[in-house]
C-alpha positions as CSV (number, residue, x, y, z in Angstrom):
1,M,-10.7,-6.6,9.7
2,D,-8.1,-8.9,11.3
3,T,-4.7,-10.4,10.6
4,E,-6.3,-13.1,8.5
5,K,-7.2,-10.6,5.8
6,A,-3.6,-9.3,5.4
7,P,-1.5,-12.4,4.7
8,R,2.0,-12.5,6.3
9,A,3.2,-14.1,3.1
10,W,2.8,-10.7,1.4
11,I,5.4,-9.0,3.7
12,G,8.0,-7.4,1.5
13,E,5.8,-7.3,-1.5
14,K,4.2,-4.5,-3.4
15,V,0.5,-4.0,-2.6
16,S,-2.1,-1.3,-2.8
17,V,-4.3,-0.3,0.1
18,V,-7.3,1.8,0.7
19,W,-7.9,3.5,4.1
20,G,-9.7,6.2,5.8
21,R,-12.2,8.2,3.8
22,D,-10.1,8.4,0.6
23,P,-11.2,5.7,-1.9
24,E,-8.0,6.0,-3.8
25,R,-5.7,3.1,-3.8
26,V,-2.1,3.7,-2.6
27,P,0.7,1.7,-4.0
28,C,3.2,0.6,-1.4
29,V,5.2,-2.2,0.2
30,L,3.7,-4.2,3.1
31,I,6.4,-4.1,5.8
32,D,4.6,-6.0,8.6
33,V,1.3,-7.3,10.0
34,V,0.8,-6.5,13.6
35,P,-2.0,-6.8,16.1
36,E,-2.8,-3.2,15.7
37,G,-3.0,-3.3,11.8
38,I,-0.5,-3.2,9.0
39,V,2.8,-1.3,8.4
40,I,3.4,0.0,4.9
41,E,6.2,1.9,3.3
42,K,5.7,4.3,0.3
43,V,7.7,7.0,-1.5
44,S,6.2,10.4,-1.0
45,T,7.0,13.6,-2.9
46,T,6.4,17.1,-1.8
47,E,7.3,20.5,-3.1
48,V,8.4,23.4,-0.9
49,E,9.3,26.8,-2.3
50,G,9.9,25.6,-5.8
51,K,12.1,22.7,-4.7
52,T,10.9,18.9,-4.9
53,Y,11.7,16.6,-2.1
54,E,11.3,12.8,-2.2
55,G,11.3,10.6,0.9
56,T,10.4,7.1,2.2
57,V,7.5,7.1,4.6
58,R,6.3,4.3,6.9
59,A,2.9,4.3,8.3
60,L,0.8,2.0,10.6
61,I,-2.7,1.7,9.3
62,S,-5.1,0.4,12.0
63,W,-7.5,-2.4,11.2
64,N,-10.3,0.0,11.9
65,A,-9.1,2.5,9.2
66,L,-8.0,-0.1,6.6
67,G,-10.5,-0.5,3.8
68,S,-8.8,-3.1,1.8
69,I,-5.4,-4.4,0.7
70,Q,-4.7,-6.1,-2.6
71,K,-1.7,-7.7,-4.3
72,V,-1.3,-8.0,-8.1
73,V,0.1,-11.5,-8.7
74,D,0.5,-11.4,-12.5
75,W,0.6,-8.8,-15.3
76,K,0.6,-9.7,-18.9
77,E,0.9,-7.4,-22.0
78,K,-2.4,-7.6,-23.9
79,D,-2.0,-8.1,-27.7
80,D,-4.3,-5.6,-29.4
81,Q,-4.3,-7.6,-32.6
82,G,-6.4,-10.4,-31.0
């Protein structure tokens, strides 16, 4: 994967990424596209001794580890009545 597959125009936008061996999409914000990969920011929650903590995490995902990145450009409510 190279920088052409993660558009700089998406910086600051909500995206979802897949990386490593975990096939689950992770919702996050694209912070930067750098020669080494992409920088993302996401909210992470953890529980320690019965208390819940929430924090903002930034991570660099290397091009080798990145499986995919996608951005939803439009959501519309679907009318069930046809």
